[in-house]
TORSE-776450 format. One record per residue (C-alpha): x, y, z; residue number from 1. Coordinates in pm, 1 decimal, always signed. Last residue first. Layout:
- c1  c2  c3  i
- X  Y  Z  NUM
...
// end
This chain:
- c1  c2  c3  i
- -8842.6  -76.2  +2225.1  487
- -8900.7  -452.7  +2213.4  486
- -8981.4  -458.8  +1841.4  485
- -8673.3  -251.0  +1757.7  484
- -8459.0  -487.8  +1968.1  483
- -8587.1  -780.9  +1763.2  482
- -8452.7  -617.5  +1446.2  481
- -8659.0  -718.2  +1141.8  480
- -8669.4  -385.1  +954.4  479
- -8310.3  -279.1  +1030.3  478
- -8182.3  -624.1  +937.6  477
- -8340.5  -667.3  +593.8  476
- -8269.1  -406.7  +322.1  475
- -8066.0  -170.3  +539.2  474
- -7861.4  -452.4  +691.7  473
- -7803.8  -645.9  +369.6  472
- -7693.1  -338.9  +173.4  471
- -7467.3  -230.7  +458.9  470
- -7298.7  -571.3  +453.8  469
- -7222.2  -542.3  +81.6  468
- -7063.5  -203.2  +149.5  467
- -6862.6  -361.3  +432.4  466
- -6715.0  -615.7  +190.0  465
- -6629.1  -344.8  -61.8  464
- -6459.7  -142.0  +212.2  463
- -6264.0  -446.7  +328.4  462
- -6151.9  -530.6  -25.8  461
- -6026.6  -175.5  -76.0  460
- -5840.5  -178.6  +253.0  459
- -5683.3  -511.2  +156.4  458
- -5561.8  -370.8  -175.7  457
- -5427.8  -63.8  +4.7  456
- -5173.3  -284.9  +181.0  455
- -5187.7  -381.2  +546.9  454
- -4939.2  -211.2  +778.6  453
- -5202.8  +44.2  +874.7  452
- -5406.2  -243.8  +1018.1  451
- -5098.8  -349.0  +1217.7  450
- -5079.9  -0.8  +1368.0  449
- -5451.6  -17.0  +1451.6  448
- -5391.6  -343.6  +1637.4  447
- -5109.7  -187.1  +1839.3  446
- -5299.4  +134.6  +1919.6  445
- -5636.3  -26.5  +2000.6  444
- -5476.1  -291.2  +2221.0  443
- -5271.2  -19.6  +2390.5  442
- -5596.3  +162.2  +2472.3  441
- -5749.5  -164.4  +2596.7  440
- -5455.0  -230.0  +2832.7  439
- -5407.2  +129.5  +2956.6  438
- -5778.0  +189.8  +3035.0  437
- -5775.0  -35.1  +3236.8  436
- -5466.0  -167.5  +3411.2  435
- -5577.4  -529.7  +3450.2  434
- -5859.1  -701.5  +3256.7  433
- -6122.4  -810.2  +3504.7  432
- -6252.9  -1165.3  +3533.6  431
- -6577.4  -1267.0  +3707.5  430
- -6708.5  -913.5  +3634.6  429
- -7028.0  -829.7  +3823.0  428
- -7198.0  -516.9  +3690.1  427
- -7151.0  -218.8  +3920.3  426
- -6951.8  +1.2  +3682.1  425
- -7186.0  -44.0  +3389.1  424
- -7142.1  +271.2  +3178.2  423
- -6781.9  +353.7  +3264.1  422
- -6630.4  +2.7  +3259.9  421
- -6869.2  -80.0  +2976.3  420
- -6723.2  +193.6  +2755.1  419
- -6359.9  +100.0  +2819.9  418
- -6425.4  -270.0  +2758.5  417
- -6614.0  -195.0  +2436.2  416
- -6317.2  +2.1  +2297.1  415
- -6097.2  -306.1  +2330.7  414
- -6362.8  -514.3  +2154.4  413
- -6383.0  -256.6  +1874.3  412
- -6008.4  -271.3  +1807.0  411
- -6007.1  -651.1  +1808.4  410
- -6284.6  -665.6  +1547.7  409
- -6087.5  -438.9  +1312.1  408
- -5780.5  -657.8  +1357.6  407
- -5987.5  -961.8  +1260.2  406
- -6113.5  -807.8  +937.4  405
- -5763.4  -698.1  +839.9  404
- -5629.6  -1050.4  +888.3  403
- -5908.5  -1233.4  +703.8  402
- -5883.4  -1018.0  +391.5  401
- -5514.7  -1111.1  +361.9  400
- -5599.2  -1481.3  +392.1  399
- -5868.2  -1469.9  +121.2  398
- -5626.6  -1325.6  -134.7  397
- -5346.7  -1567.0  -36.5  396
- -5576.4  -1870.9  -70.8  395
- -5674.1  -1813.7  -434.7  394
- -6055.9  -1807.2  -485.5  393
- -6271.9  -2085.4  -640.2  392
- -6296.2  -2383.1  -406.3  391
- -6221.5  -2223.9  -72.5  390
- -6413.8  -1905.0  -151.8  389
- -6731.7  -2077.1  -275.5  388
- -6689.8  -2353.1  -18.3  387
- -6700.9  -2095.3  +258.7  386
- -7037.5  -1965.3  +139.2  385
- -7190.3  -2307.7  +61.7  384
- -7060.6  -2458.3  +386.7  383
- -7206.7  -2158.6  +571.0  382
- -7548.7  -2249.1  +435.6  381
- -7500.9  -2603.5  +566.6  380
- -7381.2  -2489.2  +908.4  379
- -7668.4  -2241.4  +937.6  378
- -7910.6  -2524.1  +866.1  377
- -7744.9  -2732.9  +1134.9  376
- -7760.6  -2482.3  +1418.5  375
- -7679.0  -2760.3  +1671.1  374
- -7908.9  -2923.8  +1928.8  373
- -7831.3  -3280.5  +1817.8  372
- -8184.8  -3421.6  +1819.5  371
- -8419.6  -3142.3  +1711.1  370
- -8145.5  -2967.1  +1506.8  369
- -8142.9  -2599.8  +1598.9  368
- -8287.4  -2313.6  +1391.7  367
- -8081.2  -1999.7  +1449.7  366
- -7963.9  -1936.6  +1090.7  365
- -8308.6  -2016.2  +947.2  364
- -8449.8  -1724.8  +1143.4  363
- -8328.4  -1473.7  +881.0  362
- -8055.1  -1225.4  +981.2  361
- -8071.4  -910.3  +1192.0  360
- -8354.6  -1053.3  +1401.5  359
- -8156.1  -1069.0  +1725.5  358
- -8179.6  -1447.7  +1726.8  357
- -8045.5  -1446.0  +1370.2  356
- -7742.1  -1236.1  +1454.4  355
- -7669.9  -1464.8  +1750.1  354
- -7689.0  -1783.2  +1541.1  353
- -7484.2  -1622.4  +1261.5  352
- -7211.7  -1555.6  +1520.1  351
- -7241.9  -1916.4  +1639.1  350
- -7212.4  -2049.9  +1281.6  349
- -6899.4  -1841.9  +1232.1  348
- -6729.5  -1969.5  +1547.2  347
- -6794.5  -2336.0  +1472.5  346
- -6671.3  -2297.2  +1114.8  345
- -6355.5  -2133.9  +1247.4  344
- -6311.6  -2406.4  +1510.4  343
- -6333.4  -2688.2  +1254.2  342
- -6117.1  -2512.4  +996.1  341
- -5837.7  -2473.2  +1250.4  340
- -5876.3  -2834.8  +1362.7  339
- -5844.6  -2957.3  +1004.0  338
- -5537.4  -2744.4  +947.1  337
- -5370.3  -2930.8  +1229.4  336
- -5460.8  -3272.5  +1091.6  335
- -5318.6  -3182.6  +751.9  334
- -5019.3  -3029.6  +927.9  333
- -4956.6  -3357.3  +1110.5  332
- -4936.0  -3549.5  +782.8  331
- -4697.9  -3291.5  +635.2  330
- -4490.4  -3288.1  +952.7  329
- -4459.0  -3666.6  +941.6  328
- -4339.0  -3648.3  +582.7  327
- -4079.4  -3386.5  +673.1  326
- -3981.0  -3583.9  +983.7  325
- -3896.3  -3882.5  +765.6  324
- -3638.1  -3663.8  +592.8  323
- -3456.2  -3650.0  +925.7  322
- -3121.2  -3793.0  +820.6  321
- -3005.8  -3468.8  +669.3  320
- -3166.4  -3155.9  +823.5  319
- -3091.0  -2864.7  +588.4  318
- -3254.2  -2939.0  +252.5  317
- -3531.9  -3185.6  +341.5  316
- -3609.3  -3023.9  +676.5  315
- -3626.5  -2670.1  +539.9  314
- -3855.6  -2768.6  +252.4  313
- -4078.5  -2970.9  +487.9  312
- -4122.9  -2655.7  +692.2  311
- -4198.7  -2451.3  +381.5  310
- -4462.0  -2694.6  +256.8  309
- -4704.4  -2479.3  +58.4  308
- -4415.1  -2283.8  -84.3  307
- -4510.0  -1925.0  -164.7  306
- -4239.9  -1772.3  +49.7  305
- -4035.7  -2092.9  +57.2  304
- -3887.0  -2142.8  -285.2  303
- -3754.3  -1792.0  -341.1  302
- -3806.7  -1554.2  -51.0  301
- -3813.6  -1862.8  +170.9  300
- -3456.8  -1946.9  +80.7  299
- -3355.9  -1589.5  +157.1  298
- -3482.1  -1640.1  +515.5  297
- -3194.2  -1884.0  +554.1  296
- -3282.3  -2234.7  +670.7  295
- -3220.2  -2401.7  +1009.6  294
- -3191.2  -2072.2  +1194.0  293
- -3498.2  -1920.7  +1029.9  292
- -3697.8  -2231.3  +1128.7  291
- -3553.0  -2243.3  +1481.5  290
- -3633.7  -1881.4  +1572.9  289
- -3975.5  -1897.0  +1405.3  288
- -4065.9  -2214.3  +1598.8  287
- -3946.2  -2075.1  +1931.4  286
- -4146.2  -1753.9  +1883.5  285
- -4454.1  -1942.5  +1767.6  284
- -4439.5  -2197.4  +2052.7  283
- -4429.1  -1925.0  +2316.8  282
- -4714.2  -1736.2  +2147.9  281
- -4919.9  -2057.9  +2120.0  280
- -4909.3  -2138.3  +2490.8  279
- -4987.1  -1779.0  +2591.4  278
- -5284.6  -1746.2  +2353.9  277
- -5432.6  -2086.1  +2445.2  276
- -5426.9  -1999.9  +2814.3  275
- -5559.9  -1646.8  +2763.4  274
- -5874.0  -1749.0  +2575.1  273
- -5950.1  -2084.1  +2739.6  272
- -5867.3  -1976.3  +3093.8  271
- -6056.8  -1648.1  +3058.7  270
- -6358.2  -1838.5  +2916.2  269
- -6357.1  -2126.7  +3164.1  268
- -6405.7  -1937.3  +3488.3  267
- -6711.7  -1724.4  +3416.2  266
- -6804.9  -1960.8  +3130.7  265
- -6865.6  -2262.1  +3357.4  264
- -7010.6  -2540.7  +3139.9  263
- -6924.3  -2356.6  +2819.4  262
- -7181.3  -2367.3  +2535.5  261
- -7287.8  -2001.6  +2549.7  260
- -6923.4  -1900.5  +2564.4  259
- -6849.0  -2084.1  +2236.4  258
- -6806.8  -1762.4  +2037.9  257
- -6549.9  -1653.0  +2295.8  256
- -6319.0  -1938.3  +2194.3  255
- -6307.8  -1786.9  +1846.9  254
- -6109.4  -1502.2  +2005.6  253
- -5814.5  -1735.7  +2050.0  252
- -5839.0  -1832.6  +1684.6  251
- -5657.9  -1582.3  +1471.0  250
- -5303.0  -1575.7  +1597.0  249
- -5141.6  -1713.6  +1280.4  248
- -5318.4  -1450.5  +1070.9  247
- -5111.8  -1201.1  +1266.8  246
- -4817.7  -1349.8  +1078.9  245
- -4875.5  -1112.3  +787.1  244
- -4958.6  -802.1  +991.6  243
- -4658.7  -868.3  +1212.3  242
- -4448.8  -901.6  +897.4  241
- -4558.5  -554.3  +791.2  240
- -4436.9  -422.3  +1125.7  239
- -4113.8  -621.3  +1109.2  238
- -4065.5  -499.5  +754.3  237
- -4109.0  -140.9  +873.6  236
- -3835.5  -220.6  +1122.8  235
- -3594.3  -320.1  +845.7  234
- -3716.5  -557.8  +576.7  233
- -3942.8  -470.6  +281.3  232
- -4244.8  -326.9  +460.7  231
- -4193.8  +25.2  +330.3  230
- -3958.9  +22.6  +29.3  229
- -3601.8  +143.8  +47.0  228
- -3455.9  -205.6  +79.1  227
- -3465.4  -195.5  +458.3  226
- -3162.9  -352.6  +621.1  225
- -3188.6  -712.6  +738.2  224
- -3270.9  -769.7  +1109.0  223
- -3090.1  -1082.6  +1231.0  222
- -2795.4  -1008.9  +1006.6  221
- -2679.9  -1276.1  +1048.2  220
- -2937.3  -1527.3  +1177.5  219
- -2861.9  -1775.0  +897.2  218
- -2490.8  -1744.9  +976.6  217
- -2555.2  -1884.5  +1326.7  216
- -2654.3  -2219.2  +1167.1  215
- -2933.1  -2416.8  +1336.0  214
- -2924.2  -2792.8  +1291.7  213
- -2930.4  -2890.0  +1661.0  212
- -3234.5  -2670.9  +1732.5  211
- -3418.7  -2848.4  +1449.9  210
- -3464.9  -3161.4  +1660.4  209
- -3619.2  -2984.6  +1961.3  208
- -3822.9  -2732.7  +1761.5  207
- -3942.7  -2992.4  +1508.4  206
- -4047.5  -3228.8  +1788.3  205
- -4235.2  -2949.3  +1969.0  204
- -4435.1  -2873.9  +1654.6  203
- -4505.1  -3245.0  +1597.6  202
- -4629.4  -3308.4  +1952.9  201
- -4843.3  -2994.1  +1942.7  200
- -5021.9  -3113.7  +1628.4  199
- -5090.4  -3462.5  +1760.2  198
- -5240.6  -3329.8  +2083.9  197
- -5441.3  -3069.6  +1890.5  196
- -5594.9  -3340.0  +1669.4  195
- -5713.5  -3538.2  +1971.2  194
- -5858.7  -3225.5  +2132.8  193
- -6037.6  -3132.5  +1808.7  192
- -6205.5  -3472.8  +1785.4  191
- -6338.5  -3429.0  +2140.1  190
- -6450.9  -3072.6  +2072.3  189
- -6645.6  -3187.0  +1765.2  188
- -6817.5  -3459.2  +1966.5  187
- -6915.0  -3205.1  +2233.2  186
- -7037.6  -2956.8  +1972.6  185
- -7263.3  -3208.3  +1797.8  184
- -7346.8  -3396.4  +1476.8  183
- -7382.9  -3072.1  +1279.6  182
- -7023.6  -2987.3  +1363.9  181
- -6906.0  -3324.0  +1228.6  180
- -7103.8  -3272.0  +906.4  179
- -6936.9  -2932.8  +861.5  178
- -6599.7  -3095.5  +916.7  177
- -6654.4  -3340.0  +629.9  176
- -6789.1  -3074.0  +392.0  175
- -6501.0  -2832.4  +450.8  174
- -6248.6  -3114.3  +404.3  173
- -6401.3  -3209.3  +68.0  172
- -6437.8  -2853.7  -65.9  171
- -6068.1  -2791.1  -6.9  170
- -5981.5  -3124.4  -173.2  169
- -6192.5  -3023.1  -478.5  168
- -6020.3  -2692.7  -553.4  167
- -6197.6  -2599.2  -877.1  166
- -6087.9  -2514.4  -1231.7  165
- -5716.2  -2432.0  -1231.5  164
- -5547.3  -2320.6  -1548.7  163
- -5254.3  -2517.1  -1694.1  162
- -4977.3  -2294.6  -1834.5  161
- -4688.3  -2529.6  -1759.5  160
- -4580.8  -2315.7  -1464.4  159
- -4933.4  -2364.0  -1326.1  158
- -5208.0  -2101.8  -1342.2  157
- -5433.2  -2006.2  -1051.6  156
- -5737.7  -1779.0  -1094.5  155
- -5970.2  -2071.8  -1170.7  154
- -5891.7  -2206.8  -821.2  153
- -5659.0  -2499.8  -766.4  152
- -5690.0  -2869.5  -674.1  151
- -5881.9  -3008.5  -972.9  150
- -5701.4  -2809.9  -1245.5  149
- -5360.2  -2913.2  -1115.0  148
- -5423.9  -3287.6  -1142.6  147
- -5413.1  -3456.5  -797.9  146
- -5084.6  -3627.6  -711.7  145
- -5082.0  -4003.2  -665.0  144
- -4713.2  -4074.5  -720.9  143
- -4624.7  -4150.7  -359.6  142
- -4449.9  -3820.4  -292.5  141
- -4710.7  -3638.9  -501.6  140
- -4979.0  -3750.2  -255.5  139
- -4808.9  -3568.1  +31.6  138
- -4770.0  -3242.8  -162.2  137
- -5129.5  -3277.1  -281.5  136
- -5249.9  -3302.8  +76.1  135
- -5037.2  -3004.3  +175.6  134
- -5189.3  -2790.2  -99.1  133
- -5545.0  -2898.3  -15.5  132
- -5497.9  -2814.5  +352.9  131
- -5362.6  -2472.0  +250.8  130
- -5680.4  -2412.4  +47.9  129
- -5893.3  -2528.5  +344.2  128
- -5694.8  -2288.7  +562.9  127
- -5797.0  -1989.7  +355.8  126
- -6162.4  -2098.4  +341.8  125
- -6177.2  -2141.0  +719.8  124
- -6034.3  -1791.9  +763.0  123
- -6287.0  -1666.8  +508.0  122
- -6569.9  -1794.3  +727.2  121
- -6413.7  -1701.2  +1060.6  120
- -6236.7  -1370.5  +1015.7  119
- -6410.8  -1220.9  +714.4  118
- -6748.4  -1333.7  +849.6  117
- -6647.6  -1148.8  +1164.7  116
- -6679.8  -824.7  +965.5  115
- -7050.6  -889.0  +919.5  114
- -7088.8  -912.8  +1296.0  113
- -6862.2  -610.3  +1337.7  112
- -7070.5  -402.1  +1098.9  111
- -7394.1  -531.7  +1252.0  110
- -7275.6  -430.6  +1596.8  109
- -7181.9  -87.0  +1461.4  108
- -7536.3  -49.3  +1330.0  107
- -7694.9  -186.5  +1646.3  106
- -7526.5  +25.7  +1910.8  105
- -7180.7  +108.4  +2042.3  104
- -7181.4  -58.1  +2383.4  103
- -7423.7  -348.4  +2419.5  102
- -7429.2  -432.0  +2048.5  101
- -7048.4  -411.3  +2044.1  100
- -7016.8  -686.0  +2303.5  99
- -7262.9  -902.3  +2110.2  98
- -7076.9  -868.9  +1780.3  97
- -6739.5  -922.0  +1948.1  96
- -6846.3  -1270.2  +2064.8  95
- -7198.2  -1366.8  +1949.8  94
- -7223.3  -1690.9  +2149.2  93
- -7312.3  -1529.6  +2482.3  92
- -7125.8  -1550.7  +2814.4  91
- -7131.7  -1173.7  +2888.8  90
- -6906.4  -1112.7  +3191.8  89
- -6674.5  -1407.1  +3129.3  88
- -6660.6  -1331.1  +2755.5  87
- -6621.9  -956.6  +2821.0  86
- -6328.0  -988.1  +3057.4  85
- -6153.5  -1257.1  +2849.8  84
- -6199.3  -1059.1  +2527.7  83
- -6037.2  -755.7  +2686.6  82
- -5743.4  -962.3  +2811.5  81
- -5712.8  -1116.7  +2466.0  80
- -5706.7  -774.8  +2296.7  79
- -5404.2  -671.3  +2501.0  78
- -5243.6  -1012.2  +2445.5  77
- -5330.8  -1005.7  +2074.3  76
- -5133.3  -686.0  +2034.8  75
- -4847.5  -834.7  +2233.9  74
- -4858.9  -1152.4  +2024.5  73
- -4850.3  -956.3  +1699.0  72
- -4545.3  -769.6  +1822.7  71
- -4381.2  -1090.0  +1948.0  70
- -4453.7  -1268.6  +1621.4  69
- -4308.2  -980.9  +1422.7  68
- -4004.9  -977.5  +1651.6  67
- -3943.1  -1344.2  +1565.6  66
- -3989.0  -1244.4  +1201.5  65
- -3654.8  -1078.9  +1276.1  64
- -3496.8  -1370.3  +1086.6  63
- -3596.9  -1190.5  +766.3  62
- -3866.5  -929.8  +822.3  61
- -4070.3  -874.7  +506.6  60
- -4057.7  -1107.3  +206.1  59
- -3873.3  -1421.4  +314.7  58
- -3945.0  -1402.9  +686.4  57
- -4311.6  -1307.4  +645.3  56
- -4371.7  -1584.7  +390.1  55
- -4179.1  -1844.4  +592.9  54
- -4380.2  -1777.2  +909.5  53
- -4704.3  -1752.9  +708.4  52
- -4696.8  -2116.3  +596.5  51
- -4644.1  -2357.7  +885.7  50
- -4708.1  -2128.0  +1180.9  49
- -4994.6  -1938.9  +1025.0  48
- -5178.4  -2222.9  +854.9  47
- -5222.3  -2418.3  +1176.6  46
- -5175.7  -2328.0  +1538.5  45
- -5446.7  -2079.2  +1638.7  44
- -5776.5  -2262.4  +1584.0  43
- -5681.2  -2586.5  +1757.1  42
- -5496.5  -2394.7  +2027.4  41
- -5814.2  -2202.4  +2109.2  40
- -6039.6  -2508.3  +2086.5  39
- -5795.1  -2701.1  +2304.9  38
- -5808.5  -2425.3  +2566.8  37
- -6190.5  -2441.6  +2553.4  36
- -6193.6  -2820.8  +2587.0  35
- -5968.0  -2794.3  +2892.1  34
- -6205.7  -2538.5  +3047.0  33
- -6499.2  -2776.8  +2991.8  32
- -6752.9  -2757.5  +2705.3  31
- -7106.7  -2907.3  +2723.5  30
- -7349.2  -2619.2  +2779.0  29
- -7632.8  -2677.5  +2528.9  28
- -7740.3  -2391.5  +2300.2  27
- -8053.1  -2195.9  +2390.2  26
- -8388.8  -2281.5  +2237.1  25
- -8551.0  -2073.4  +1959.5  24
- -8923.7  -2048.9  +2039.9  23
- -8936.7  -1670.3  +2037.5  22
- -8611.4  -1650.2  +2229.2  21
- -8518.8  -1938.0  +2458.9  20
- -8335.1  -1835.1  +2771.6  19
- -7978.0  -1894.2  +2884.5  18
- -7749.3  -1644.3  +2713.8  17
- -8040.8  -1427.9  +2600.2  16
- -8105.3  -1321.6  +2958.1  15
- -7747.1  -1196.5  +2980.9  14
- -7792.4  -981.0  +2670.5  13
- -8126.2  -848.6  +2795.1  12
- -7979.1  -744.4  +3129.9  11
- -7674.2  -599.0  +2954.9  10
- -7903.0  -369.8  +2758.1  9
- -7896.2  -387.9  +2378.7  8
- -7817.1  -51.6  +2229.8  7
- -7998.3  +159.4  +1972.8  6
- -7743.2  +319.7  +1738.7  5
- -7916.1  +286.1  +1401.8  4
- -8259.1  +351.6  +1547.7  3
- -8139.2  +684.0  +1690.0  2
- -8061.4  +804.1  +1336.1  1
// end
């Protein structure tokens, strides 16, 4: 039993952040604080703001989806402070996996490392499906739409009874961004910064223009009465809506996976994590307020809840004279989704890199390209895994699994801060989360509440996913653990 909960000392963790391990070189430090903020924004603003806002408003919270965003943002704020402390203190690429290894032991670390696959890999798959839907929406406007069977999974059926076969556009964007990541982290960060600039400009433009088309009647009642079913409007709907839009916040923690590639992680990691979180929370609240003011939440319950272009829908029906903005939004969303996928793929490959260096996964995942210094083989294997979900599984199924996996990771990170504050009091902390243990305890409570708001289907999928992870750990990881060899 002691083998399952052996812990990695902070001294060893910090040594791993800069030293080669058994011939595996360390990653290059090339990212500035601005690049880290851009990575956070690039991962956060994407599928959530353009798709999940309408879904949560139409099915769960109505105009009070604004409260859902605030609740999710508060939960992420507590978790973000904990991430910032640990990322500055332990600048290693493994993120929550590494923090858990140093506090709760190897088995729990493996669980969270496997759980992060749900967040990053399946998150990238979810957004690739949304990217495909927006691309087809744009192509349909010019008469070049992709046949249904070539842009949908086998589980999707059109109104005309056509079955999907494979989502080729999703596979295409995943392949292109994987090749960019293999080329280099610095080059990927540069492309991401350009995309983020375009994306922010479009979001701000919609907020400013849409403000003049808001109808007070669309915000009345602001919080619709509960229908008698938990999660269907009322305050329970706000809670369920927070779980839905929480997907929109996934990304700020991905910044922590790049800690080993930051030029000055002690300063840059808190700035990147908290800076991107604050900027995006403000934009989310304003965006949700304007969107539900321009169009009624009831519209999204019909055409908008499952509509791949809910923002374009609102513009075309309620903002006469600005139809051009709908097309511009669609183009910008394609770019925005691309940055989300890019950062998610980056984060997942870095988690695999750390797992591999610790011996819990095969060495192939930590082999770096001799010229570009990136874990290129891991990127290619990850492309196969993500492509499987992006090309053959409906986006809504993958997205729901992503949210519950992320919330679970947040809870463990908050717990890690409390444990390390007691166990390693004298360790230097370049950034300290305020009001400990209040902040991490509140992070645990709020994130756990959102987990409870997830349906039983998502719990079942999570348990199945963890069961698969246990099989891998007990058949490979426990026997190849580097920590076991050192002890």
